N, C-alpha and C positions, 0 to 999 in steps of 0.2 A: 745784831747779828744774832742767828738763830742758832741751841746748844748745840753738841755736838756730841751724839749717845752714840755706842755699842753698846750695844747688847750681846758679850755671849749665853747663849746657851744651845739646849739640845728638846727639842720638840718631845721628846717623851719622858722629860725629866716630870713630874708632877710640879715638886720645889719650884724651878725652873718657869714654870707656864706661868705661875703669880704675876715674875714682871712682864708678861704679855699679854695677862688680864690688866694688868693694871694702865702698859699704853696707851693700849686699846681704848680705854675707858678714858685716857687724858684724853690721845688724840695726836700725840708727839711722836712724831719722822725718831728714825731710829736703823741703823747700820746695826745687820744680824751676822753673827757669824758664830754654825753652828760645831759645839763640839762634840765628837765622836767620845761613847763614854763609854765602849766596847772593845778600847785598848790601852793602856797608859798613855798619859798626860804628854803631848807635847813640853821641851822645855820653853819655850814660847811662852805659852796659857800658864805656866806653873812663875812666871817672872810676872806675869797677870795679878793672879792668882794661886798665892801659893799651895794652898791646901786642895787645888786640879778641881772644885768644885764650879758646880752653877746653880745660878747664872753668877752673869758677875758684871759691874756695867761699868763703863766709862762716861763719866761726866767731865768732858770739856780739859779730858789729860788725869780728870781723878779718879781714881776707881775705887769701888764700892761691890760690898759682900754681904753674901748671905739672903738670902730673899725676902726675907718679911724685912729685912732691914733697907734693901732695894727698893719692895713696893712701899716702904713709909716714907721711904726720900722721896721719890718720885709726887707721893699722892699732896706731901709738903710743899717742893717745889713748883709744883702750880696747880696749887689753890684757888686759880680762876679759870683751868680749863673744867677741872668735874669736881667735885665738891663733896669726894669719897673719906673725908675726915673734918670734920669743923679746924678752927688755928684754934690752939690750945686758952689763947685770949681770947675769944670770942666769950660771946655769952652763953654759958651752956659748954660750951665748948670741949674744955678739962673731961664733964663726966662723963659728955657722951664719947669720948676718945677712952676710956677707963670699960666705959661699957663694949665696946667694942671688941676692945681685948681679954676682959672677961672670957665674952661670946669664944672670939679665935679659941680664947688658950683652953677654956670646953672641951671644945671640938676635935682638937688634938687630945689631949692629954686623958678626955673619957671614951669619946666616939672612937676615933680612927686608930688607938692604941688597945682594941678591940681590936679590928682591923685589921691588923700586926699576925696575931695569935693564928692567921687562918693559915702560915704558912710549918702551922705542926699540929692541923689538923687535916688527919689523914682518911677518917669514915663519913661517910655522908652525916652521921648522926654530930658528931662532932663539927662540922662545917655549919647546919642549923642550930648548934649550942653556942655561936660562936654571933651568927647571925641577933638569934633572940638575943645577945648579949651587945650590939650593937643599936641594938633599937632599945632595951631596959638603957643604955643612955643616953641617946636620943633622947625617951622618956622624960627622964630626972634629972637629966641638966640643961638638955635644949627647946627643950615643949615651955614650960616656963619663961624663956626670955625672947618668944617669936609667938607667942597665942595671945590673942587678940593686939598684937601691934603692926599687924601686915592684912593686906588685902591684895584681890586679883590686881588692884589700879596698884596699888601700891605692895609690890609682895614683898621688899629685901628688909633690911633690917633695919628694924626701929622705925619701918612705916615708909622707907624712901622710895620712889619713884623710881628709883635706879641705882646704879650697885654703890656699894658702900663698901669702905677697906675688905669690914666683914667677908664681904664675898670676896673681894681681888683676896684672902689671903685663904678661904675656905675653897674655894670653887675648883681647882684644878684638879680636891680631891672628893669637893659636892657628887662633879658629872663625873668621873669613877665609878662614885656608888653606884649613881642610876644605872649608869651603861653596863657595869660590869655584875650587880646583880641581877640585870633585866636578863644577860645573856649565861649567866647559869655560872660564870667563871666568880663569882663571890656570892655569898651565900643569896638562892634566889627566895625564899619568906622572906627575907627585906621587906619590899616592897610592900605587901600583901599588911604586913608586919605595920609596918612605920604608917600604914595608909590610918590602916583601927587604930590603933594604939598612940600615935605622932602627929595628926590630919597638919596641924602650923606649921613644925617642922618639912613634911614630908611633898606638903605645896609649898613651902620655899627652896626645899632641895630640887626640883623636878623645873619652879622658875631658876631659876643660876645654873640648871646644867643647859637649859635650853637659851642662852641669852649670849649674842653671838658675842661677847668678847672673853667668854669661857671656849667657847667650841671652836672662837676662829682658827687655832692649832692644833686642837685635837681631833687625832686619826682613832678614832674605834675599834677600827677590825689592826690594827697596828696596835693599839694601846693591852686591846682583850689578848691578842696571840704573844704578845712580849709579858703582860702578866698569867696570864697563863703556861708558859713558860718558867718563870722567873719561881712561881706557888710550887711545879711541880722539884724540879732542883730542888727546893727549903725541904721541900717535903720528904726527899731520898734521901737527904741529910739527916734528919730529924732521929 
């Protein structure tokens, strides 16, 4: 009997996007329920997830919340459908999992943390400085973890031909990094600086941002407009 999976989500949310990437890679059928994030949560959803956040995953009647936990649960539940992460008991499995976890932590604590500063950048110079800080973080923290381990035929973390859990957990943010810097909503100096200073990182980012499992629910026009509006609101309040 097939597992019954219901994903409570919103396509604009990069955290919920993680679950979509995992499910797409695993090829697992699921039912989707869209949660409107622009208004207070309905009492029915708060019974499912009292925090009111997305994603939430209902799996055979059990509720799992928090995006990294949801993605990791799916990867561990279906190890034979796609090798997103090796089982810890396999040879080298625990080490591979630790390396993926470190890479993801570095991406968010060092690089993405710089992006979050854009809400306070009111001038072109301040925005450009954020772009320089993003590339500096990629150079120090991520380039060494990717240099020499990827290739055009194996472009993903650790020299994988397929997405790994590293891309599942970062992909929704990577596709925004590529798309929003191209459109100038995020610092437009990032692509050229990254291509020159962090070639391994930027090649990896391009491969991730183009992957069908990552782009599946990504509506560039909608995300561009909503990000632009959010930044304008943050800057007005800063």
